[in-house]
N, C-alpha and C positions, 0 to 999 in steps of 0.2 A: 657608469658602465656596468658595475655589478648589479645595480638596481634593475636595469633593463633585462639582464640575464635572469635574475630571480623572478621578475614579473612574467617572463616567457615560460619559465619552468613551472611556476605556480598556475599559470593559465593552462598549460598542458596537463598538469595533474588534475585540475578542475574538470577539464573536458573528458579525461579518462574516467574520472569518478562518475560523471554524469552518464557517460556511455555504459559503464558497468551497471549503474543503477537501472537504466532503461532495459538493458539486456536481461538483467536478473528478474525484473518484473515480468517481462515477456515469457521467460522460461518457466517461472513459477506461478503463472497466472491461473487463478482458480476458474473452473468452468462455470458457465452460466447456470447450469443445472444445480451445482453446489451453492452458488450465491442465492438462487431463488429458494432452494430448500432451507438454507440457513435463515433467510428472512421469514419464511413461512413458520418455521419453528419458533422464532423469536416472537412473532406476532401472536401465535397460539399460546405461548407461555404468558404473555402479557394479558391476553383475554382471560385465561384461566385464573391468573392472580387477581384480576379485577372482579371476577365472578365470586371467587372465594372470599374476597374482602367485603363484598356487598352483602354476603349472607350472614 
């Protein structure tokens, strides 16, 4: 009896945690422009490092 209650409580906690995680990711989502800019900077740094290492 107690095991069934705990199972339901833990399932409810798990569902709430998942919903909180999804909502948090939606609210704090980075814009596409920021993502592309960060990727471009990373690639540029890698290219610069390769060029400086080859010289």
